[in-house]
C-alpha positions in Angstrom: -11.2 15.2 -86.9 -8.3 17.7 -87.0 -5.3 15.9 -85.6 -4.2 17.6 -82.4 -0.6 18.5 -82.0 1.2 17.9 -78.7 4.7 18.1 -77.1 6.2 15.3 -75.0 7.1 16.7 -71.6 8.4 13.7 -69.7 9.1 10.0 -70.0 9.2 7.6 -67.1 10.7 4.1 -67.6 10.1 1.3 -65.2 10.2 -2.5 -65.2 9.4 -5.5 -63.1 10.3 -9.2 -63.1 8.0 -12.2 -63.8 8.3 -15.9 -63.6 6.8 -18.4 -66.1 4.7 -21.2 -64.7 5.9 -23.4 -67.6 9.2 -23.1 -69.6 8.6 -21.7 -73.1 11.0 -22.5 -75.9 10.9 -20.6 -79.2 13.8 -20.6 -81.7 17.1 -20.7 -79.9 16.0 -19.9 -76.3 14.0 -21.6 -73.5 12.5 -18.9 -71.3 11.7 -19.5 -67.6 11.6 -15.9 -66.4 11.5 -12.4 -67.8 11.0 -8.7 -67.3 8.4 -6.2 -68.5 9.1 -2.6 -69.4 6.4 -0.1 -68.5 6.7 3.4 -70.0 4.8 6.5 -69.0 4.7 9.6 -71.2 3.3 13.0 -70.3 2.1 15.3 -73.1 0.9 18.9 -73.5 -1.7 19.8 -76.1 -1.7 23.1 -77.9 -4.5 24.3 -75.6 -2.3 23.7 -72.6 -3.9 20.6 -71.2 -1.5 17.9 -70.0 -1.9 14.2 -69.3 -0.1 10.9 -68.9 -0.3 7.8 -71.0 1.2 4.3 -70.5 2.5 1.4 -72.6 3.9 -2.0 -71.5 5.9 -4.7 -73.2 8.1 -7.6 -72.4 11.8 -7.1 -72.6 12.7 -10.2 -74.7 16.0 -11.9 -75.1 17.0 -13.7 -78.4 14.1 -12.4 -80.5 14.9 -8.8 -81.5 18.6 -9.8 -81.9 19.5 -13.5 -82.0 23.3 -13.0 -82.1 24.6 -16.0 -80.1 27.6 -13.8 -79.1 25.3 -11.7 -77.0 24.1 -12.7 -73.5 20.4 -12.5 -72.6 21.3 -9.6 -70.3 22.9 -7.8 -73.2 19.8 -8.3 -75.3 17.7 -6.6 -72.6 20.2 -3.7 -72.4 19.8 -3.3 -76.2 16.1 -2.7 -75.7 16.7 -0.3 -72.8 19.1 1.6 -74.9 16.6 1.9 -77.8 14.2 3.3 -75.3 16.8 5.8 -74.0 17.5 7.0 -77.6 13.8 7.3 -78.4 13.1 9.2 -75.2 15.8 11.8 -75.9 14.5 12.4 -79.4 10.9 12.6 -78.2 11.7 15.2 -75.5 13.6 17.4 -78.0 11.0 17.1 -80.8 8.6 19.9 -80.1 5.0 19.9 -81.1 3.7 17.5 -83.6 0.8 15.1 -84.3 0.9 11.5 -83.0 1.7 10.3 -86.5 4.2 13.1 -87.1 6.1 12.3 -83.9 6.6 8.8 -85.3 7.2 9.6 -89.0 9.4 12.6 -88.6 11.7 10.9 -86.1 11.8 7.4 -87.5 14.8 7.7 -89.9 16.9 9.6 -87.3 16.0 7.1 -84.6 17.0 4.1 -86.7 20.2 5.8 -87.7 21.1 6.7 -84.1 20.5 3.1 -83.0 22.5 1.8 -86.0 25.5 3.8 -84.8 25.4 1.8 -81.6 25.0 -1.6 -83.4 21.2 -1.8 -82.6 19.3 -3.3 -85.5 16.1 -1.8 -86.9 13.9 -4.4 -85.0 15.5 -3.3 -81.7 15.2 0.3 -82.7 11.4 -0.2 -83.3 10.9 -1.4 -79.8 12.0 2.0 -78.4 9.7 4.1 -80.6 6.8 1.6 -80.3 6.5 2.0 -76.5 6.9 5.8 -76.5 4.5 6.3 -79.4 1.9 4.1 -77.8 2.1 5.8 -74.4 1.8 9.2 -76.1 -1.2 8.1 -78.2 -2.8 6.7 -75.0 -2.3 10.1 -73.3 -3.8 11.9 -76.3 -6.8 9.6 -76.5 -7.5 10.1 -72.7 -7.2 13.8 -72.9 -9.6 13.9 -75.8 -12.0 11.5 -74.0 -12.2 9.0 -76.9 -11.4 5.4 -77.4 -8.6 4.0 -79.6 -11.3 2.7 -82.0 -13.2 6.0 -82.3 -10.0 8.1 -82.3 -8.2 6.0 -84.9 -11.2 5.8 -87.3 -11.3 9.6 -87.1 -7.5 9.7 -87.8 -6.8 11.5 -84.5 -3.1 10.8 -85.1 -3.0 12.7 -88.4 -1.8 9.7 -90.5 -0.9 11.0 -94.0 1.5 10.2 -96.8 5.1 10.8 -95.7 8.6 10.5 -97.1 9.3 7.7 -94.5 7.0 5.4 -96.6 7.8 6.3 -100.2 5.9 3.3 -101.5 2.6 4.8 -100.3 2.7 8.3 -101.9 -1.0 8.7 -102.5 -2.5 6.5 -99.8 -5.9 7.6 -98.5 -5.3 7.0 -94.8 -8.4 8.9 -93.8 -10.5 6.6 -96.0 -8.8 3.5 -94.8 -9.1 4.3 -91.1 -12.7 5.5 -91.4 -13.7 2.2 -93.1 -12.2 0.0 -90.4 -14.7 -2.2 -88.6 -13.4 -3.3 -85.2 -14.2 -6.8 -84.0 -15.4 -7.3 -80.4 -14.7 -11.0 -80.3 -11.5 -12.7 -81.5 -10.2 -16.2 -81.5 -7.1 -16.8 -79.4 -4.6 -18.9 -81.4 -2.8 -21.0 -78.8 1.0 -21.4 -79.1 2.5 -24.9 -78.8 6.1 -24.3 -77.8 9.0 -26.6 -78.6 9.2 -28.1 -75.1 5.4 -28.0 -74.3 4.1 -31.4 -73.1 1.7 -32.9 -75.5 0.3 -35.6 -73.2 0.8 -36.4 -69.5 3.4 -39.0 -70.6 5.7 -36.1 -71.6 5.9 -34.8 -68.0 8.3 -36.0 -65.4 6.6 -33.8 -62.9 3.6 -31.4 -62.9 3.3 -27.8 -61.9 0.1 -28.8 -60.2 -1.4 -25.3 -60.0 -4.8 -26.4 -61.3 -4.3 -24.8 -64.7 -3.9 -26.8 -68.0 -0.3 -27.9 -68.6 -0.4 -30.4 -71.5 -1.7 -29.8 -75.0 -4.6 -32.2 -74.3 -5.5 -30.2 -71.2 -5.3 -26.9 -73.1 -7.6 -28.3 -75.8 -10.1 -29.6 -73.3 -10.1 -26.4 -71.1 -10.1 -23.6 -73.7 -11.6 -25.3 -76.7 -9.4 -23.3 -79.2 -10.1 -23.5 -82.9 -6.8 -21.8 -83.8 -3.3 -23.1 -83.0 0.3 -22.0 -83.6 2.8 -24.8 -83.8 6.5 -24.1 -83.4 9.1 -26.1 -85.5 12.8 -26.4 -84.8 14.6 -26.7 -88.1 15.1 -30.5 -88.1 12.7 -32.1 -90.6 12.6 -35.5 -89.0 12.2 -34.2 -85.5 9.6 -31.6 -86.6 7.5 -34.2 -88.4 7.6 -36.6 -85.5 6.5 -33.9 -83.0 3.8 -32.6 -85.4 2.4 -36.1 -85.6 2.0 -36.2 -81.9 0.3 -32.8 -81.9 -2.0 -33.9 -84.7 -3.0 -37.0 -82.7 -4.5 -34.6 -80.1 -5.9 -32.0 -82.5 -7.5 -34.6 -84.7 -9.0 -36.4 -81.7 -12.3 -35.9 -79.9 -11.3 -33.0 -77.6 -11.9 -30.2 -80.2 -15.3 -31.4 -81.3 -14.9 -30.0 -84.8 -12.5 -28.4 -87.3 -9.4 -26.4 -86.4 -6.9 -24.1 -88.1 -3.2 -23.7 -87.5 -0.1 -21.8 -88.4 3.5 -23.1 -88.5 6.1 -20.9 -86.9 9.7 -21.5 -88.0 11.2 -18.8 -85.7 14.1 -18.6 -88.3 15.1 -22.2 -87.6 15.6 -23.2 -91.2 18.8 -22.1 -93.0 17.1 -21.5 -96.3 13.9 -21.7 -98.3 14.8 -25.1 -99.6 15.0 -26.5 -96.1 11.5 -25.1 -95.2 10.1 -26.5 -98.4 11.6 -29.9 -97.5 9.7 -29.8 -94.2 6.4 -29.1 -96.0 7.0 -31.9 -98.5 7.7 -34.3 -95.6 4.5 -33.2 -93.8 2.5 -33.8 -96.9 4.0 -37.2 -97.4 3.0 -38.3 -93.8 -0.5 -39.7 -93.7 -0.9 -38.9 -90.0 -0.5 -35.2 -90.9 -3.2 -35.1 -93.6 -5.8 -33.2 -91.6 -3.2 -31.0 -90.0 -1.7 -30.0 -93.4 -5.1 -29.1 -94.7 -5.6 -26.9 -91.6 -2.4 -24.8 -92.1 -3.3 -21.2 -92.8 0.2 -19.9 -93.3 3.9 -20.5 -92.4 5.7 -17.8 -90.3 9.3 -16.8 -90.8 10.8 -20.2 -91.4 14.2 -18.9 -92.7 16.9 -17.1 -90.8 16.6 -13.4 -91.2 20.1 -13.1 -92.7 18.8 -14.9 -95.8 15.1 -14.5 -95.5 14.9 -11.4 -97.6 17.6 -12.5 -100.1 16.0 -15.6 -101.6 12.8 -16.4 -103.3 10.0 -18.1 -101.3 8.1 -19.0 -104.4 8.3 -22.8 -104.0 7.0 -22.8 -100.5 4.6 -20.0 -101.1 3.0 -22.0 -103.9 1.9 -24.5 -101.2 1.0 -22.2 -98.4 1.2 -18.4 -97.7 4.4 -17.4 -96.0 4.8 -14.4 -93.7 7.7 -12.5 -92.2 8.0 -11.7 -88.5 11.6 -11.3 -87.3 12.6 -10.0 -90.8 10.2 -7.1 -90.3 13.0 -4.8 -89.2 13.2 -1.9 -91.7 9.9 -0.1 -92.2 9.8 -1.3 -95.8 10.6 -4.9 -95.1 7.2 -6.1 -96.2 7.7 -4.4 -99.5 10.9 -6.3 -100.0 9.3 -9.5 -98.8 6.4 -9.2 -101.2 8.7 -9.2 -104.2 10.2 -12.5 -103.0 6.9 -14.3 -102.7 5.8 -13.6 -99.1 2.1 -12.9 -98.7 1.9 -11.5 -95.2 3.6 -9.9 -92.2 3.0 -10.1 -88.5 1.3 -7.4 -86.4 2.9 -7.0 -83.0 2.4 -3.9 -80.8 6.1 -4.2 -79.8 7.0 -3.2 -83.3 4.6 -0.3 -83.3 1.0 0.7 -83.9 1.9 2.8 -86.9 3.9 0.0 -88.5 0.9 -2.3 -88.4 -1.4 0.3 -89.9 1.2 1.0 -92.7 1.3 -2.7 -93.5 -2.4 -2.8 -93.5 -2.5 0.0 -96.0 0.0 -1.9 -98.2 -2.2 -5.0 -98.0 -5.3 -2.9 -99.1 -3.4 -1.3 -102.0 -1.8 -4.5 -103.3 -5.0 -6.6 -102.9 -7.0 -4.0 -104.8 -5.1 -4.9 -107.9 -5.7 -8.6 -107.5 -8.7 -10.8 -108.5 -8.6 -12.4 -105.0 -7.0 -11.0 -101.9 -3.5 -12.4 -101.2 -1.8 -10.1 -98.8 -2.6 -10.0 -95.1 -1.5 -9.2 -91.5 -1.4 -11.8 -88.8 -1.7 -11.0 -85.1 1.2 -12.6 -83.2 2.4 -12.5 -79.6 5.6 -11.7 -77.7 4.3 -13.1 -74.4 1.9 -10.2 -73.8 1.1 -10.1 -70.1 -2.2 -9.4 -68.4 -3.1 -5.7 -68.0 -2.0 -2.8 -70.3 0.3 -5.0 -72.5 -2.2 -7.6 -73.7 -5.0 -5.0 -73.9 -3.1 -2.6 -76.1 -2.1 -5.4 -78.5 -5.7 -6.8 -78.6 -7.0 -3.3 -79.3 -4.7 -3.0 -82.3 -5.7 -6.3 -83.9 -9.4 -5.6 -83.1 -9.2 -2.3 -84.8 -7.9 -3.9 -87.9 -10.6 -6.5 -87.8 -8.4 -9.6 -87.6 -10.3 -12.9 -86.9 -7.7 -14.5 -84.7 -4.5 -13.6 -82.8 -1.8 -15.7 -81.2 -2.0 -15.5 -77.4 0.4 -17.3 -75.1 0.9 -15.0 -72.0 -2.1 -16.4 -70.2 -0.7 -19.9 -70.5 2.9 -19.4 -69.6 2.3 -16.7 -67.0 -0.4 -17.2 -64.4 -2.7 -14.2 -64.7 -1.3 -11.1 -62.9 1.3 -13.2 -61.1 4.0 -10.9 -59.7 1.7 -7.9 -59.5 -0.2 -6.5 -56.5 -3.6 -8.1 -55.9 -5.3 -4.7 -55.9 -3.9 -4.0 -59.4 -5.4 -7.3 -60.7 -8.7 -6.5 -59.2 -8.8 -3.0 -60.8 -8.3 -4.5 -64.3 -10.9 -7.2 -63.6 -13.5 -4.7 -62.5 -12.8 -2.4 -65.5 -12.8 -5.3 -68.0 -15.1 -8.1 -66.7 -15.6 -9.6 -70.2 -11.8 -9.9 -70.8 -10.8 -11.4 -67.4 -12.4 -14.0 -65.2 -12.2 -14.1 -61.4 -10.7 -17.5 -60.5 -9.5 -19.1 -57.2 -6.0 -18.0 -58.3 -7.1 -14.4 -59.0 -8.1 -12.6 -62.2 -7.0 -14.3 -65.4 -7.6 -13.8 -69.1 -11.0 -15.3 -69.9 -11.0 -17.6 -73.0 -14.4 -19.1 -73.6 -14.8 -21.6 -76.5 -11.4 -20.4 -77.8 -12.7 -16.7 -78.0 -11.8 -13.5 -76.2 -14.4 -10.8 -75.6 -13.1 -7.3 -76.3 -16.0 -5.0 -75.8 -14.6 -3.4 -72.6 -11.6 -2.2 -74.5 -13.8 0.5 -76.1 -12.9 3.1 -73.4 -11.0 6.4 -73.5 -7.4 5.6 -74.1 -5.6 2.8 -75.9 -7.6 -0.2 -74.7 -7.4 0.5 -70.9 -8.4 3.1 -68.3 -7.1 1.1 -65.4 -3.4 1.6 -64.7 -0.7 -0.6 -63.1 0.8 0.0 -59.7 3.9 2.0 -60.6 5.1 2.0 -57.0 5.4 -1.7 -57.2 8.0 -1.5 -60.0 11.7 -0.7 -60.2 13.1 2.2 -62.1 14.5 0.9 -65.4 18.3 0.8 -65.0 20.6 2.7 -67.3 21.4 0.6 -70.3 24.8 -1.0 -70.3 25.3 -0.7 -74.0 27.4 -0.9 -76.1 29.2 -3.7 -74.2 32.5 -2.8 -72.7 35.5 -4.3 -74.4 
C-alpha cells in the first residue's frame, strides 16, 4: 500500500471527570478520582476527502512527572500544555504520511516542551493522542481496520533520522509479518492499598463487583497478575506473602504468572536486588517467585538509566516504564542490562512499534530471544481508550496485557447510558451487559478482541462529545 498523505485541519480537545469505585495506589499517589482527555482530529487527504478521528486517555497525576513540588492539578496542566504544543505543530505541518507527521515533528516537539520544563514523557502524551486520532481518521477514510492498515504500512513507516539506531530497518517486512491475536489474557493489577481478604476492609463498597483479591480471583479467574511493591523490603515481603496465600490457594485452579512493578520506589538497583533476595529467602514465596515473568521499573528514573541492572537482571528480566521518556531510552536501557520496555498507547503507537523493531533486530543476533515489550496500563477506561490500547497490543501479538480500569472504574460510569449501549452493541465480545450496565467482559481471565477488527483504530462507535467539557487552557508554566 502506498502511504496516503494528509493535512491536519482541526483539533478539538475535551475532557470529563470520573470517580474510582476503589482507591488505587501506585508509587507515590493514591487515586480516588480522575479526568480523561478526549481528542478529535480532522484530516484532509490528497484527494480532498476529509474525516474525523478520535483518541482518549486519562490525564494522570504523578506518573509522567513525579516531582513532589508539583501539585496534582499542575501535573494535569503539564499534559494539557503538551497537547496544546502538539496541536499547534500539527496544524502548521502541512501534508505528510501518518508516520511522517510523527517522525518529522518529534524532535521539535520535545524541544518545545523542554523549553517549558516539560519532560519527554509528558511531551510524548501530546503527540500520542494527536497521532492516534489522525491515524484513526485515516483508517476510517480508507475503510480499513488498524490491523489490516498497519500490516500494509498505511502510515508509511520507514527509516528516519529520529531513530538513528534503526538505519536499515525493514518496517514493511516487520509490519506485514505481524500476526494479531484475537484473545488476550488480562493481567490484573494488585495496587498497594487493595484489600487482599475481607479482613482488610473496614467497610465495603457493596456494589456487587469484586473488591478483595480473593473475590477478583474467584470472579475473573485470571492467570496473570501484576503486583505493586512500595520500596520497603520488609513491608513488601510481608504483603507479597499475603498475596501469595491467595494466588497459591484453591481459587485459581492451576498455575499463574506475575510481574512485579516497582513504580520507581527503590532508590537504586541494589535496593531492588535486596528485595528479590529477600523474596527468594522466604519459603512462603517459593511459588510466587517461580511465577515472576519480569520486574518493572524498580528504580527511580533519576538513576534508572545511570546504573547497571545486571545483578537483578541475572535473576529475572527487568523492564523500563517511566524511564521510557526519550525515544531512544530503550537503547540506553539495553546497554545497562534491561531486557524489555512497556507498551502504553499513552506514550504513542509509533513508539511501541519502534521498540518492537528494536526487539526483533536485537533478538535476531541472539541464540534465544531476550528482548520484549510488555503491555501495561494507565487506567484505560471503557470505550475508545481501552479499545485503542488493546488494538495496539493485539497487533503486536502480545499474550497478556495489564488491565485495571475495569476494576477501579465501574464500566462506563460517568458516561451517558446511550454511549455505553453503543459500544456494547458494536463490541459484544469485549463488553458484557450487566445489571450495572455494560462492562469489560473478562472470561476465565481472557478478553475477546475480534470486534476490534473494524475500520478505524479499534472502534467505530464514538463517545458523546456533548456530554464532555471543553479542555481548559493549560495553566503552565506555573506562575511565580
